N, C-alpha and C positions, 0 to 999 in steps of 0.2 A: 637724659643721658643721668649717670648716679653719677655720685661724688666719688665713687671707685675708678669709673672710666676718666673721669675729669681728669681727677690724677695723677694716672694713667697717658692718655692726653698731655699734660703738662710735665712733666717726666719727660716724653719722647720729645715734645718742641726743644726744652731746652738742652736735652743730649746732641739734637740736629744742631740747633742755636751755636752750642760750643763745637762741633765740627767746622759748623759754616764760617764762624768768626776764627778760628783756630785756623782755616786752610785759605780764608781770603782777606780778613781784614774787615774792620769795622762798614769804609765808606762801599766793597763792593758787598758785602752781605747785604741783601735784599729778604723783607719779611713776607714777601713772596716766595721766594726760595728756601726757605727757610719751612715756610707753612709746605709747599710739595715735597721737600725731602722728605718732612713729619709725617705728609699725609692729613695734615687737617685744612680747614680754609683760613686764607692770610686772618680773617676776622675772628679766629680764637685766640690768636698772636695780640690784637689790639686789646680783648678782652679779658687774658689771661695777664698780660704784661705789661699793657698800654701803650704795647708800638715796638717801637727799635730800640728804641732807647730803655725804655723798659728790661727789655726782653735782654739787652746787653749785659745790663746792671744785674740780672738774676744770673745769668750765664758769668758772670766771672765772679759767682762768688766764691770764696776758696779757704778751703780748713782742710788743713794741712798738722797732723798731729807731730811735732818735731822733736817732742821730751823725751824720745826712745833713744837718740842719737845723741841727748847728751847724758844717760847712764855709761857711767864707765869712767875707765881713764884716759887721761889726756892723751895718753899714748896712740890710744888705737880710736881718737877721735876724729880722724882721717879716713878708714876705712869703716866708721857706721854713718860719717854724712855722705859718705861717696856710695855706698849700696843705697840708703834712702834716697840720692838725689838718681841714679842709674834707676833704680825701680820705675820712679815716677814718670822719667823718661820713658822710659822703656813703654811704658802703657798706652793706652790710647790717646797718641797726642791730639786728637780733634777733641779729645775729650777734656784738656787741662785748662783749667781757666788761670792758669799762671802764663799758658803760652798766648791762648787770647790775649792777655793784657799786655804783655810784652810787642805783640804783632801789633796791639791797635795803640799802644803807648804815642805814635808818630800822628796819629791822626786825632785821636781826643783827648786832650788834657788831661781828662778827666781818669783817665786807663794810665794815664803814667803817677798821675798823685795816688792813684788806689793801688798800684804797684809797689811806690815806693811808701806808705804808708805799710801794706802788709809784710813788706820786706824787711822794714825798722822791729814792727812789732813781731813778728814770726819768724826771722833769721839773727838779723845783728842785734838786737836786745839778748836773746835767750844764748847767743853764741858768747858776748860780752861776757853776760854774767858768770853762765861756764867755767871761758879762759879767769875772769875775775876770780872766782869759787874755786879752780885749783891752783891757786898760789899768785899767779901774776897780778901785779900792780894794776890798779883801774886802769890807767894813761896804756900801759901795755895792750893790755886786756882788749882794750877797744880799738888800738890799733892792729892788733890782729885778726879780731872780727870785721873790721870793716875788709882787712887783704880778702881772705877769704869770703866775705860776700861779695867785693867786684871780680877775684878769678871767678864764683861760681855764674855769677851774673852774666858776666863776659864769656863763659864759656857755652852756656844757656842760648845764649842771642848771637854768638856765631857759629852753634851747632843746630839750632833749633827753630832758629829767626831767618838766620838769611841763608843757609843751608840745606835745612828738612830735613836731615840725616844727622844722626850719631855715632856714626860707623860701629864695632865689634862693643858691644856692650860690657864685655869681660876687659877686654882693652882699656876703655872708655873708663872704667871701676876702677882699674890697678892705677890710670894716671890719675885721676882726681883724686883717690884715697894718699898716692904718694905728694902732691904737690897741695894738698890741701892742709895733711900732717908738718913740711915742710912751715907751712903760714904759721901754724898753729905753735910750732915748736923755735919759731923766730930763725 
C-alpha cells in the first residue's frame, strides 16, 4: 500500500467515523460499523488510530476560522455570526466534529471537556475580546459574549442534537441574526 493510498484510506475512515459518531453517538458506534461503511478492515482503524477512543479523538478535532465573523462593525455582528453558523449547520451534518462532540457529551466526560474548551477558546473568548474592543466595558463584554455563546449552544443542542433538523435555513439565519444582535447590543 502506498502512502498516498494510506492517506486516502485514513481520510475515508475519518469521514465515516464523523458521520457514525454524529448519527449514533460514541457508545452505539462500533469500529466494525465504521470499517464496514468505509470499506476497510477493522484492523486498519486499530493501525491508524489505535482503536475506538483514538478514532473518536481524531474525528472530533475541530478547526473553525471565526476571525471573519469579527471583522466589521458591531451593528452587523449578528448577521455575520448567523451566516457562519447556518452555513456550518447546513453543511454535512455527519461531518461536523462539533456535532459529534455535542452528541457525545452525555456519554464521554472528555467530549464535554473538549467541547467546553473549544467553545471557550474559539467562541467565547474571541467574542468577549471583540465586544470589549468595540467599546464595552470588560464586564459588560463578558456578559454579552456569555449570553450569545449560551444562546447559540442552546439552539444548536435543540435543533441539531435533540431534533436533528434545522428548519428553513434562511428563516433560521434571520432569527439567529436578530437575536444575536439584540444580545450583542444589550
